[in-house]
C-alpha positions in Angstrom: 0.0 0.0 0.0 1.3 3.5 -0.9 1.7 6.2 1.7 -0.2 8.9 -0.3 -3.4 8.8 -2.5 -5.4 11.4 -4.3 -9.1 10.8 -4.7 -11.7 12.6 -6.8 -14.9 11.3 -5.3 -16.5 9.9 -2.1 -16.4 6.5 -3.8 -12.7 6.7 -4.4 -12.1 7.8 -0.8 -14.1 4.8 0.3 -12.0 2.5 -2.0 -8.8 3.7 -0.2 -10.5 2.8 3.1 -11.4 -0.6 1.7 -7.8 -1.2 0.5 -6.5 -0.1 3.8 -8.8 -2.6 5.7 -6.6 -5.4 4.4 -3.6 -3.9 6.2 -5.1 -3.7 9.7 -5.5 -6.2 12.5 -7.6 -6.5 15.6 -6.0 -4.4 18.3 -4.9 -1.5 16.0 -5.8 2.1 16.9 -6.3 4.3 13.8 -6.3 8.1 14.2 -8.0 10.2 11.6 -6.9 13.8 11.1 -8.5 16.3 8.8 -10.7 19.4 8.7 -14.5 19.2 8.5 -15.6 17.7 5.2 -12.2 16.1 4.6 -13.7 12.7 4.2 -12.9 11.0 7.6 -16.2 9.2 7.9 -16.3 8.5 4.2 -12.9 6.7 4.6 -14.4 4.7 7.6 -17.3 3.6 5.4 -14.9 2.1 2.9 -12.8 0.5 5.7 -15.9 -1.2 7.1 -16.9 -2.4 3.7 -13.5 -4.0 3.4 -14.3 -5.7 6.8 -17.5 -7.1 5.4 -19.9 -4.8 7.3 -22.9 -4.2 5.2 -25.0 -2.0 7.5 -25.2 1.8 7.7 -22.1 3.7 8.9 -22.6 7.1 10.4 -20.4 9.6 12.1 -20.5 9.3 15.9 -20.4 13.1 16.2 -23.4 13.1 18.5 -23.3 9.6 19.9 -19.5 9.9 20.5 -19.0 6.2 20.0 -20.4 3.8 17.4 -19.7 0.1 17.5 -19.8 -2.2 14.5 -19.6 -6.0 14.3 -17.7 -6.8 11.2 -14.8 -9.2 10.6 -13.6 -7.7 13.9 -15.3 -5.6 16.5 -14.9 -1.9 15.4 -15.1 1.0 17.8 -15.6 4.3 15.9 -15.1 7.3 18.2 -15.5 11.0 17.3 -14.0 13.6 19.7 -15.2 16.7 17.8 -18.0 17.7 20.1 -16.6 16.5 23.4 -13.4 18.4 24.3 -13.3 17.4 28.0 -10.6 14.8 28.3 -11.8 13.8 31.8 -15.2 12.9 30.4 -13.6 10.6 27.9 -11.8 8.9 30.7 -15.0 8.7 32.8 -16.9 7.0 30.0 -14.3 4.3 29.7 -12.4 5.3 26.6 -9.3 3.4 27.7 -11.3 0.2 28.0 -11.6 0.1 24.2 -7.8 -0.2 23.8 -7.4 -3.9 23.9 -6.7 -6.8 21.6 -10.5 -7.4 21.0 -11.2 -4.2 19.1 -10.2 -2.2 16.2 -10.4 1.4 17.4 -10.9 4.3 14.9 -10.8 7.9 16.3 -11.8 11.0 14.5 -10.5 14.3 15.9 -8.1 12.6 18.4 -6.1 15.7 19.2 -7.8 16.3 22.6 -7.1 12.9 23.9 -3.6 12.2 22.5 -2.1 11.6 25.9 -4.5 8.7 26.8 -4.2 7.0 23.4 -1.7 4.2 23.1 1.6 5.3 21.5 1.6 2.7 18.7 -1.1 4.0 16.4 -1.7 4.4 12.7 -2.3 7.9 11.5 -4.4 8.7 8.5 -4.5 12.3 7.3 -7.2 13.5 5.0 -6.9 16.8 3.3 -9.7 18.5 1.4 -8.2 20.0 -1.8 -11.4 21.2 -3.5 -15.1 20.2 -3.7 -14.4 16.6 -4.6 -10.6 16.1 -4.4 -8.9 14.9 -1.3 -5.5 13.7 -0.4 -5.2 10.7 1.9 -1.8 9.9 3.4 -0.7 7.5 6.1 2.0 7.9 8.7 
């Protein structure tokens, strides 16, 4: 898998997520960085397709955490609306970091010091209305 991709549609961004799903294993923690509208949840939709999940994938912006039963248990977290790190600790965020889950976190900046050190970073950059750059580090 390359480190950098350019996509020209939501479907192409999903396809990168689907390709990426073949590289991950249960226990991985994936951090998604990017501005509003950069395609983070779109990328997750593709990733979950690659993990054989055929249900509806939505952003956990308001629910904070969505769980999906795919080829592995996927925990999808969105820190955009909840900026209080202590609240994340209180709701048991750290309990998700184990070898039974794949954890995906959008907007992880607020909780970086409670996230395991060994993570996969995915950066999505909105270039124009339909073009995005997706790069891994």
